[in-house]
VMD Tcl script that draws the C-alpha trace (Angstrom):
set ca {
  {0.00 0.00 0.00}
  {1.29 3.45 -0.86}
  {0.63 6.61 1.13}
  {0.95 10.14 -0.20}
  {-1.28 11.87 2.31}
  {-1.16 15.31 3.97}
  {-2.06 15.70 7.64}
  {-2.81 18.94 9.47}
  {-0.68 19.42 12.57}
  {-2.19 20.59 15.85}
  {-1.02 24.14 16.67}
  {0.22 23.11 20.10}
  {1.87 19.84 19.03}
  {5.58 19.53 19.73}
  {5.97 16.46 17.51}
  {4.29 16.33 14.11}
  {5.10 12.64 13.71}
  {6.51 9.82 15.77}
  {7.51 6.27 14.83}
  {8.75 3.31 16.80}
  {10.07 -0.09 15.68}
  {9.55 -2.91 18.16}
  {12.07 -4.94 16.13}
  {15.01 -2.50 16.40}
  {13.93 -0.37 19.37}
  {14.55 2.77 17.31}
  {12.19 5.70 17.80}
  {12.02 8.70 15.47}
  {10.35 12.01 16.31}
  {9.72 14.83 13.85}
  {9.36 18.42 15.06}
  {8.44 21.29 12.73}
  {7.07 24.81 12.64}
  {4.99 23.95 9.56}
  {1.20 23.48 9.72}
  {1.13 20.20 7.78}
  {3.12 17.04 7.14}
  {2.83 14.75 4.13}
  {3.43 11.07 4.84}
  {4.78 9.30 1.78}
  {5.69 5.63 1.33}
  {7.33 4.85 -2.03}
  {6.44 1.56 -3.70}
  {9.96 1.04 -5.09}
  {11.53 0.32 -1.70}
  {10.56 0.00 1.94}
  {10.67 3.52 3.35}
  {8.58 6.24 4.89}
  {9.06 9.96 4.27}
  {7.82 12.93 6.29}
  {7.59 16.17 4.30}
  {6.84 19.14 6.57}
  {5.22 22.00 4.66}
  {2.41 24.48 4.38}
  {-1.04 23.15 3.51}
  {-0.96 21.55 0.06}
  {-2.96 23.59 -2.46}
  {-3.01 26.57 -0.03}
  {-3.11 29.23 -2.78}
  {-6.49 27.87 -3.92}
  {-8.22 27.94 -0.52}
  {-8.70 31.25 1.30}
  {-9.35 29.44 4.61}
  {-5.83 27.90 4.53}
  {-2.78 29.77 5.87}
  {-1.16 31.75 3.07}
  {1.75 30.12 1.23}
  {2.72 33.32 -0.58}
  {6.07 34.92 0.09}
  {6.10 38.62 -0.73}
  {9.19 40.73 -1.50}
  {11.02 41.62 1.70}
  {9.49 38.73 3.69}
  {11.56 35.85 5.04}
  {10.52 32.21 4.82}
  {11.58 30.03 7.72}
  {11.01 26.27 7.75}
  {12.37 24.31 10.67}
  {12.26 20.52 10.85}
  {14.14 18.40 13.38}
  {14.41 14.63 13.12}
  {15.45 12.95 16.39}
  {16.38 9.29 16.67}
  {16.57 7.43 19.99}
  {17.12 3.85 21.02}
  {14.29 2.84 23.35}
  {15.03 -0.15 25.51}
}
mol new
graphics top color blue
foreach p $ca { graphics top sphere $p radius 0.5 }
foreach p [lrange $ca 0 end-1] q [lrange $ca 1 end] { graphics top cylinder $p $q radius 0.2 }
display resetview
């Protein structure tokens, strides 16, 4: 099964995504200042991708946060991927 699905992030959420493998004990947490995350799983190989971003298709929906960057404005996207070994 392939995923290519956007999810809206709660405004007060510290982590936008979190994964844990009971096989390896590895835990991954994703933090971001972006309002959405796209979860993507490619069919070609076993992987999962987290793409932090503004709402997809934001320019076409006035109720979405603006994705436009005007002259003189600064765009800041922060994403932190943390890996821990949980025993």
